[in-house]
N, C-alpha and C positions, 0 to 999 in steps of 0.2 A: 828555855822552856824545851825548846827540839836537843838540846844538847842532855838534859837531864833523861827526857824519853828514852836518848841513843844509849847512857849510859845504865838505863834501868833494864834496856834491852838485851845489852852486851849482858849484864851479870845475870840475867834470865837464862842466857843460853851460854854459859860458862862451863854447864857441864858436860858440852857436846865436843868441847875441846881434851877434851880427858883422854889420854888411851889407855881405859881399863878395859881387861876383856871380862868383865863381871867373876863372880864366880862357877867358872866351868866344874871344877871339880867337883864341886858338891851338887849340881844340877845332874851330872853323870849319875852320879849315888843314886839320888831322886830316882832319875827313871829306871835305873836296873835295879831298886828295891820296890819301884811301884811293878816293873813287869814279872818280878820274882813272886810277888804276892799274888798278883792276877791269874797267874799259871797257876798257881797253888790252890786257888781258891778253884779254879776255873776247874782242876784235877777233880779235885773233891765232890762239885756241886753238878760235874755234867750228865751223869747216869740218871742222878734223881730231876734235873731239870729235862733230861728226853724223855723220862718217863710222863713227866707231869706237860709234857706237851706233846705228846702221845696221845694221851688218856684224853686232852682236852681238842682236839683234832677227831678222834673217834666219838665223843659225844656228839661232837658238829654235823658227823655225818649221819648220825642217827634222827637229826631233828627237822628235816626236808618238812 
C-alpha cells in the first residue's frame, strides 16, 4: 500500500523533473503585443477620457 502511494506520488511530481523553459518567445511576443495595443488605445482615448473626467469633476464641484 505504501509502495503504491509512493509510486502515485512520484508519477504526479514527475513534471517537476523536466528541464523545460516553457514558451518564453511566445510570452515575450504576447507581452509586446499587449503593450503596443494598450499604448495605441491609450493615445487615442486619452484626450476624450481627460475631457470626461474634467467635466465630471466640474459637475461635482457645483453640487455642494
